[in-house]
ZAMARLUM-149309 format. One record per residue (C-alpha): x, y, z. Coordinates in steps of 0.5 Angstrom, whole numbers, padded with zeros to 4 digits, always signed. Layout:
XYZ ...
% end
This chain:
-0018+0026-0033 -0015+0023-0027 -0022+0023-0023 -0025+0020-0029 -0019+0015-0029 -0020+0013-0022 -0028+0012-0023 -0027+0008-0029 -0022+0003-0025 -0026+0002-0019 -0032+0000-0024 -0028-0005-0028 -0025-0008-0021 -0032-0009-0019 -0033-0012-0025 -0027-0016-0026 -0022-0017-0020 -0015-0017-0022 -0010-0023-0020 -0005-0018-0017 +0000-0023-0015 +0000-0027-0021 +0000-0021-0026 +0004-0016-0023 +0007-0018-0016 +0011-0024-0019 +0013-0021-0025 +0016-0015-0022 +0019-0019-0017 +0022-0024-0022 +0025-0017-0025 +0028-0015-0019 +0031-0021-0018 +0034-0022-0025 +0037-0015-0024 +0040-0016-0017 +0043-0023-0020 +0047-0019-0025 +0049-0013-0021 +0049-0015-0013 +0057-0014-0012 +0055-0012-0005 +0057-0005-0006 +0053+0002-0005 +0054+0004-0012 +0052-0003-0015 +0045-0002-0011 +0044+0005-0014 +0046+0002-0021 +0041-0003-0020 +0035+0001-0018 +0036+0006-0023 +0036+0000-0028 +0030-0004-0025 +0026+0002-0025 +0028+0008-0030 +0027+0005-0036 +0020+0002-0035 +0018+0009-0032 +0021+0013-0038 +0018+0008-0043 +0011+0009-0040 +0012+0016-0040 +0014+0016-0048 +0008+0012-0050 +0003+0016-0046 +0006+0023-0049 +0006+0019-0056 -0002+0017-0055 -0004+0024-0052 -0001+0027-0058 -0005+0022-0062 -0012+0023-0058 -0013+0024-0051 -0018+0018-0051 -0012+0014-0052 -0008+0017-0047 -0014+0016-0042 -0014+0009-0043 -0007+0008-0042 -0008+0011-0035 -0014+0007-0034 -0010+0001-0035 -0004+0003-0031 -0008+0004-0025 -0012-0002-0026 -0005-0006-0025 -0002-0002-0020 -0008+0000-0015 -0014-0003-0013 -0018-0005-0007 -0020-0012-0009 -0013-0014-0009 -0013-0015-0001 -0021-0014+0000 -0023-0021-0001 -0018-0024+0004 -0020-0019+0009 -0028-0020+0008 -0027-0028+0008 -0023-0027+0015 -0028-0023+0018 -0034-0028+0016 -0030-0033+0019 -0029-0030+0026 -0037-0028+0026 -0038-0035+0025 -0033-0037+0031 -0029-0041+0026 -0023-0040+0028 -0019-0045+0024 -0022-0042+0018 -0020-0035+0020 -0013-0038+0022 -0012-0041+0015 -0015-0035+0011 -0010-0030+0015 -0004-0035+0013 -0006-0036+0006 -0006-0028+0005 +0000-0026+0009 +0004-0033+0007 +0006-0033+0015 +0005-0039+0020 -0002-0037+0024 -0004-0044+0027 -0003-0041+0035 -0007-0034+0034 -0013-0032+0038 -0019-0029+0035 -0016-0022+0038 -0009-0023+0035 -0013-0025+0028 -0017-0019+0028 -0011-0015+0030 -0007-0017+0024 -0012-0017+0019 -0013-0010+0021 -0006-0008+0021 -0005-0011+0014 -0012-0008+0011 -0009-0001+0013 -0003-0002+0010 -0005-0005+0004 -0010+0001+0003 -0004+0005+0004 +0000+0002-0001 -0005-0001-0006 -0010+0005-0006 -0008+0012-0003 +0000+0012-0004 -0001+0010-0012 -0007+0015-0013 -0003+0021-0010 +0003+0019-0014 -0001+0018-0020 -0004+0025-0019 +0003+0028-0018 +0007+0026-0024 +0004+0026-0031 +0000+0020-0034 +0001+0014-0031 +0009+0015-0029 +0007+0016-0022 +0003+0010-0021 +0009+0005-0024 +0014+0009-0020 +0011+0007-0014 +0009+0000-0015 +0016-0002-0018 +0020+0002-0012 +0015-0002-0007 +0017-0008-0010 +0025-0007-0011 +0024-0005-0003 +0021-0011-0001 +0026-0016-0005 +0032-0012-0003 +0030-0008+0003 +0031-0014+0008 +0025-0011+0013 +0019-0014+0010 +0018-0021+0009 +0022-0024+0003 +0027-0018+0003 +0034-0020+0002 +0039-0018+0008 +0041-0011+0010 +0047-0009+0006 +0050-0004+0002 +0047-0006-0004 +0040-0006-0001 +0040+0001+0003 +0039+0005-0003 +0033+0002-0005 +0030+0003+0002 +0032+0010+0002 +0029+0012-0004 +0023+0008-0003 +0022+0012+0004 +0023+0019+0000 +0018+0017-0005 +0013+0014+0001 +0014+0020+0005 +0009+0025+0002 +0004+0019+0001 +0004+0016+0008 +0003+0023+0011 -0003+0024+0006 -0006+0017+0008 -0005+0018+0016 -0008+0025+0015 -0014+0022+0011 -0015+0017+0017 -0015+0023+0022 -0020+0027+0018 -0025+0022+0017 -0024+0018+0024 -0023+0020+0031 -0018+0026+0029 -0015+0028+0036 -0013+0021+0038 -0011+0020+0031 -0006+0026+0031 -0004+0024+0038 -0002+0017+0036 +0001+0019+0030 +0006+0024+0034 +0008+0020+0040 +0008+0012+0037 +0010+0012+0030 +0017+0014+0031 +0018+0007+0035 +0017+0003+0029 +0022+0001+0024 +0019+0003+0018 +0017+0010+0020 +0012+0012+0014 +0008+0006+0015 +0008+0007+0022 +0005+0013+0021 -0001+0010+0017 -0002+0005+0022 -0002+0009+0028 -0006+0014+0025 -0011+0009+0023 -0011+0006+0030 -0012+0012+0033 -0018+0014+0028 -0021+0007+0030 -0020+0007+0037 -0017+0001+0037 -0010-0002+0040 -0005-0005+0035 +0002-0006+0035 +0008-0007+0030 +0007-0015+0028 +0012-0019+0025 +0007-0020+0019 +0007-0013+0017 +0014-0011+0019 +0018-0012+0025 +0016-0012+0032 +0017-0006+0036 +0022-0007+0042 +0019-0008+0048 +0012-0009+0045 +0010-0002+0044 +0003-0001+0042 +0000+0003+0036 -0007+0006+0037 -0011+0007+0043 -0017+0005+0046 -0020-0003+0046 -0017-0009+0044 -0019-0011+0037 -0025-0016+0035 -0029-0017+0029 -0033-0011+0030 -0027-0007+0029 -0025-0010+0023 -0032-0007+0020 -0030-0001+0023 -0023-0001+0019 -0027-0002+0013 -0032+0004+0014 -0026+0008+0015 -0022+0006+0009 -0028+0008+0005 -0029+0014+0008 -0022+0016+0007 -0023+0014-0001 -0029+0018-0001 -0025+0024+0002 -0020+0023-0003 -0025+0023-0009 -0028+0029-0007 -0021+0033-0007 -0019+0030-0013 -0026+0032-0016 -0025+0039-0014 -0018+0039-0017 -0021+0037-0023 -0026+0043-0023 -0021+0048-0021 -0016+0045-0027 -0022+0046-0032 -0024+0053-0029 -0017+0055-0030 
% end
C-alpha cells in the first residue's frame, strides 16, 4: 500500500501541484502560534505541554480515522494515505523555484536569479553573485528534498497509515516556529528547547537515511568522508549530515549559509571539489532523482517481502 500511495502522489503532483505555503505551511504555522500564545510562559514544562497539545491530537485523530476507514474498506484507507502524503510531501513544493533559478543563471540573467531566490527563501539576495546563488539554491534544494520528500516518506513507512507523515510535518513546523535556529523561529529559551530536541529525535534516522542514499547514488567515498568530518560543525547536525553527504556526493563545495540555518564559525565548508555553478545545479537534480529511484526500489522490495510473507 505504501508503494502504491507513493506512485499515486507523484502522478497527482505532476498533474496538479499543491500550493504548500497557503494550504499547509501557513495554517500549521498559525496553529503553532496559537498554541504558543496560550501556553508560552517561558518554562520547559509549558513547552512540553504545548508540543503535546499541538501535535498529538491531530496525529491521534488521523490514526483513528485511518483505522476506522481501514475497517470499512482498505481502499478508503489508501485514499487517506494518498491525501496525507500529497499534503505533507512533494517535489513540486520547491522544484519550480529551483528550476526557474537554474534557467535564469543559464541565460546569465543575474537580477532575475536573485529575485527568484529571494522569493523562494524570503531573504535579501541583492548582493549575491552567480556562484553564491547556485550554492544557496543547491543547499536549499538538498535540504528541501530531505524535509519534503525523503524524511516524510520514511516516517510514513515506519508508522501506521498517514501518522508518520503528519507527525514529521507538524513537528518540523513546530520546530521552525518555536525553535529559533531557522528563519521565522522564536528566541532560544526553555519553552522552545523541547520542540527542537524532539524534532532532532524524530529526524535522526531520516537524515541519516537521506545522507546514505545520496552517498550510494553519488560519489560514495567523498560523501561518507564529508559526512564524518564536516557535519559536526553545523549548528543543526542532522541537516548538516544531509548537506555534507550531498555535497560530497556531487563533488561540490557548499557551506552552512544564513538561508539554510546559521553560518558555521570560521566559514567552514561542506563538501569537497569545485565551486558551485549552474551545471552543479543540474547535477543536484540528478542526484535527488537517483536517490528517489533508490528509495522507490527499496520500498517496492519491502512491499514484495510483505506480500510474500
